[in-house]
C-alpha positions in Angstrom: 0.0 0.0 0.0 1.1 3.5 -0.6 -0.4 6.9 -0.2 -1.9 8.6 2.8 -2.3 5.5 5.0 1.4 5.1 5.5 3.5 7.4 7.7 6.7 7.4 9.6 7.8 8.8 13.0 11.4 9.1 14.1 11.9 8.7 17.8 14.8 10.8 19.2 16.7 9.8 22.3 18.4 12.2 24.6 22.2 11.9 25.0 21.7 10.2 28.4 19.1 7.7 27.0 21.4 7.0 24.0 24.4 6.4 26.2 22.3 4.1 28.5 21.1 2.1 25.5 24.6 1.8 24.0 26.1 0.6 27.2 23.3 -1.8 28.1 24.3 -5.5 27.8 20.8 -6.3 26.5 20.9 -3.7 23.7 20.8 -5.0 20.2 23.8 -4.6 17.9 22.0 -1.9 15.8 19.8 0.0 18.2 19.5 3.0 15.9 17.5 1.0 13.3 14.7 0.6 15.9 14.0 4.3 16.1 11.9 4.6 12.9 8.3 3.6 13.5 5.5 3.3 10.9 2.0 4.4 11.8 -1.6 4.0 10.6 -3.1 7.2 9.5 -6.6 6.0 10.2 -6.2 5.2 13.9 -2.6 6.3 14.9 -1.4 2.8 16.0 2.4 2.5 15.5 4.3 -0.4 14.2 8.0 -1.3 13.9 7.7 -2.9 10.5 5.8 -2.0 7.2 4.5 -5.6 7.1 2.9 -5.3 10.5 1.2 -2.0 9.4 -0.2 -3.6 6.2 -1.5 -6.6 8.2 -3.2 -4.2 10.6 -4.8 -2.2 7.8 -6.1 -5.4 6.2 -7.5 -6.9 9.4 -8.9 -3.7 11.0 -9.8 -1.2 8.3 -10.8 -3.2 5.2 -13.9 -5.3 4.8 -13.1 -8.3 2.7 -15.6 -11.2 2.9 -13.5 -13.3 0.5 -10.7 -13.5 3.1 -12.9 -14.8 5.9 -11.4 -17.7 7.9 -13.7 -20.3 9.6 -13.3 -22.5 12.6 -13.7 -26.1 11.4 -15.2 -27.1 14.8 -17.8 -24.4 15.7 -18.0 -22.5 12.3 -17.2 -19.2 13.9 -15.9 -16.6 11.4 -12.6 -14.7 11.8 -10.8 -12.0 9.9 -7.4 -13.6 10.1 -5.7 -17.0 10.5 -4.0 -15.7 13.6 -7.3 -14.8 15.3 -8.6 -18.3 14.4 -5.5 -19.9 15.8 -5.9 -17.9 19.1 -9.6 -19.0 19.3 -8.6 -22.7 18.7 -6.0 -22.6 21.4 -8.5 -21.2 23.9 -11.6 -23.1 23.1 -10.7 -26.2 21.2 -7.6 -27.6 22.9 -8.5 -31.3 22.6 
């Protein structure tokens, strides 16, 4: 997707925060790459990856009856495979 739905925000760290992150043993090797966030223009939710944003837009802001996912046990309808898997793990464990 392109256009007005996609946006980016750059998070700035103070010198003290940057120093603390750089010296932290749990910090990743490339901390600076984490600072760019992508956000949804429709609701303002932020994401660290473009893929997560596109998945969010598809599941939350687009009506697509062709992509409906059904539970094989109780026939409940879900928007995503992930939501069906969560449902199955909660209600159909056996």
